[in-house]
N, C-alpha and C positions, 0 to 999 in steps of 0.2 A: 080484625086485621085481614087484609087480602092475602089469598094464598096463590100458589102457582097454578092451581086448578082454576081459580077465578080468572086469572090472566089468560089462560088457554081458552076458556069458554068465550070471553069477551073478544079475543083476537081471532077466534075461529080456527085455532090451530091445535096441535097435540101438545101435551105436557112436555114431551121430549123436545119439541121444537123450541118451546120457551126455555128449557134448560140449556139447549145449544146456544141460544141467543145470549144468555147471561154468562155462558162460559166461553164466549167469543169464538165459537166453532165456525170454520169456514163452510160447513155443510148446510148453510141456511141461505135462502135467497134474500136479496135486499128488501124485496116487497114484504116477505114474512117478518123480517127483522123489524121493519118500521111498524108493522101492525102490532107486534109484541111490545115494542117500546112505548107505543102510544097507549096501549091498553094498560100497561104497568103504570104509566104516569097518571092516567085517569083514576086508577084504583089506589094509587099511593103504595104500590107494591115495591118492596126491596128484598132482594134475595138473601137468604141466610148465609152468612160468611162461613160458619162452621160446617154447614151442609155442603157448600161449594168446595171447601177444603177437603172434606171427606170424599166427595165424588172425584175430585181431580187429584187427590193424594198430594196436594201442594198447599202450603199455608202462606207462602210469600213472607215468611218470617225467618230471620237468621239469628241464631244464638251467638252471643259474644261473651267470652269469659276473659277477664283481666285479673292480674294479681292484686292491684291496689289502685283504685280509681282516684284516690286522693293525691297520687303522684302526678305532677303536671305532664310528665312524659306520656303516661297512658291516656290522659285526657286528650292530648293532641292526636294520638293514634286513633282513638275512638271518633274524634271529629272527622277524620278522613274517611273512616268506615261509614259513618252516618251519612255524610254528604253523598257518597256514591250510592248507598242503599236508597236514599230518597229519590235520586235520579231514576233508578230502576224499579221504583215502587215496592221496595222491600221494607218490612218492619224489622226492628231490632229488639231482642230481649237481652238486656245487659245484666251480667252476673259478676259480682265482685268477690273474688275468692279469698281475699285477706291473706295472701301468701301462704295458704294452707292447702296441702296436697289433698286431704280428705274432702275439702269443700269443692275442689275441682271435679272430683269424681261424682260427688253429689249433684253438681250442676249439670254435668254431662248426662247423667241419668234423667234429671228433671227435664232438660231440653229435649231429649229423645222422646220422652213421654208426652211432651207438648207438640210433637210432630213438627219441630222446626225443620226447614229444608236442608240446612247445613249449619256448621259452627265455625266461627273464627276464634281461634284459641291463642291467647297470649299468656304463656305459662313461664315460670322460672326455669323449669327443666322438663323437656319432653322425654319421658321415660318409656321403656319397653311396655310397661303396664298401660300407659296412655295409648300407645300404638295398638296394642291388642284390643282395647276397648273399642276404639274407632273402627278397627278392621272387622272385628267379630260382629259388631252391631251395624256395619255397613253405613256409617255416618260420614257424609262428606265433610272434610275439614281442611282449613288452611291455617297455618301458623303465621301470625303477624309479629314481626320483630324477633323471631327466634329461628335459628337454623337447627337441623337435626341430621343424624346419620341414617334415620329411617326413611323409607320411601313415602314421604308425605309432602304435599305442596307447602312451600313457605316463601315469605318475603322478609328480608332482613338486610343486615350489612355484614361486612367482614370485620368482626370485632377484634380479631388478632391484629390485622393490618391497621385498624383505626388506633388501637393502643400503641402499636409499634411507631406509627407516625407521630402520635402525641409525644411520646418520650424522646423520639429523635428531634423533635422541635425544641424541647427543653435542653437537650444536649447541644443543639446548634447555638443556643444562647450562652453556653459555657457551663451549664450545670453538670456536676459530677456526682453529687450526692442527691439522688432523687428518690423520694418515698412514694408509695402507692397505698391508697385506701380502696380495697376491693370488696366485693360482696361475699355472702356466705359460700363456703366450700365444703361443708360437711354433706354427707350422703343424702340427708332428707331435705336440705334447703339449698343445695348448690345450684347455681345458675350457669348456663353455658356462657352467658356474658362474662361472668366473673372469671371463669376458667380461661377463656380465650383472651380476655384483656390482660389478665395476669401473665399469661404466656407471652403476649406481645410486649409487655413492659420488660420482662426478663430478657427476651431475645434482643431488644434494642440495646440494653446495657451490655450484653455479651458481645454483640456485633461492634460496639464502640470501645471495647476493652475496659469497661467500667465495672467496679465491684457491685455485687448484689448484697446489700446489708439486710439481714433478717429483721433487725430493729426497725427498719424503715418500711416493712411490709405489714400492714394492719388490716384486719377484717372488720367490716361493719355491716349494717343492715339496710343500706340504701335510704336511710332516714337522716334528717339534719343532725339529730342528737348523736347518731352513730358516727357520722363524719367528724363531729366536734370532738367526741371522746377519743376516737382513733388518732386524730391529729395531736391532741393534748399528750397522749402517750408517746407519740413519735418525737415530740419536741422536748421531752424530759432528758436530762443528762447533758454531758458536755458536748457530745457530738450530735448535731442535728442536721437534717437535710436542708439544702438550699432551695429545693422545689418539692412540692407535693402534687401528685397526680391522683385525683379522685375519680373513680369510674362512674360517677353520676354528678350532675350539677348540684343536686340537693346536698350531697355529702361534701362537695367542694365548698359550698356556702358555710357549712358547719366548720370546715377546716379553716376558712378565712377568719371566722370569729375566734377560733381557738388560737390562731396566730396572734391576734390583737390581745386576747385575754392572757397570753403568755408574756406580754410586755414587748412584743415584737411588732413589726410592720409588714404588711403585704402591699406591694411586692418587694419593697426595699430590702427586707431581711429574708423573707420566704415568698417565693412565687407559688401560686396555686393555679392548677389547671383542672377543668371539669370535663364532663362528657354528657352530651345530649343536645345542648343549646336550647333549653327551655326559655320561655319569655323572660323569666326572672333573672336569668344569667346576665342580661344587659342592664338590669336595674340595680344590681349589687354595687357596692363601692368598696374596692375598685370593681369595675365591670369585669366579668369573668371570661378569660380566654378558655376556649372549650372545643371539644370535638363535636361537630354538628352532624347529627344523623337525621335523615328526612322523615321525621315522625309522621307528619300528615300523609306523605306519599306512601309510607309503609302501610298505613291503614287503608288508603284509597286503592292501592294496587291489590292488596289482599282481598278486599271486598269485591273488586271487579273480577279477580280470578275465581272466587267462589261462585259468583253469579254466572260466569261463563260455564263453569262446571255444571251448575244446576240446570242451565239451559241447553246443555249438550253442545256448546260451541267449542271450536278448536282452540287449543292453547299451545302456544309455541314453546313456552318454558314454564315448568311447574316449580322450579326452584330459582328464585330471583334474588340477586344481591344488588342492592342499590348503593350509590356512592356516598361516602362521608367526606367531610372537609374540616380543616382546622380554621376556627374563627378567632382572629387575633383581637384581643381587647387590652385591658390595662393591668391584669393581675399577674402577668409574667414579664420579667425583665432579666437582664444578665446579672449573675450573682456578684457580690462585692469581692469575694475571694475565690 
């Protein structure tokens, strides 16, 4: 195999000049550049990518950590990240943390040791421990789809306002008994999404003078089965909600099937509303009324922000809140009573 020394000899230049050519240095004349490229082509020489990365202290690789790649929400965010990274010639190392805190830290350490230029982090809950790891190891990071109280760049939505708007819409239809299926709230698994969306749900009821029924507040795990089981529990007994707001579309789909399996109908007996607006929400029967968050844009904006940081470009805003909207379909109507 041809070496950099062979190319330098054939081109009649120094090894340093050959290195500058392949590192796109401006400190090389066009004449010398063409001589080096011609010699490299004749010899079939290709520069070593690991060696170039070592010399430049840059790998053009971004680490990406997500909680659950099987969830369509995360798949759409990843698509936005990947499309932007392709445009700017960055590779991605994708890590699926399986909603486990310990795996997140293992992946952060692994990505650091692989010399990724930066990390896009989509976690359930960005803790002080996360913050200290990124700060102490001087790792450039952007949170995608998560906000935080820490001084870390992020791209997300206003989850409190989104849930508040969703419940207000159900109230505008005439619903007074509205249930919610939220995500985990315990210390080890809690998500900022769950906390803020539950707060938005409660505040909408309070502002409209409606009661908050503990029986209608159920916790699940962002999975179909979790939504199904939570809805089944909610529908037991004489008093049941006229509407259920699930804070993910996947859980809302489970809730719809629980309504039918309880001998009821959606939306005639129970309206169901979701959150995310994944592609499947339009394919359910009835099609799902939901809160749409810009999943693709969250990923794309986060990737562009991180790449700007890596390139030393100026950034106007390190903490970006994108807009949500309510998408009206067929799973919500006015209640019978």
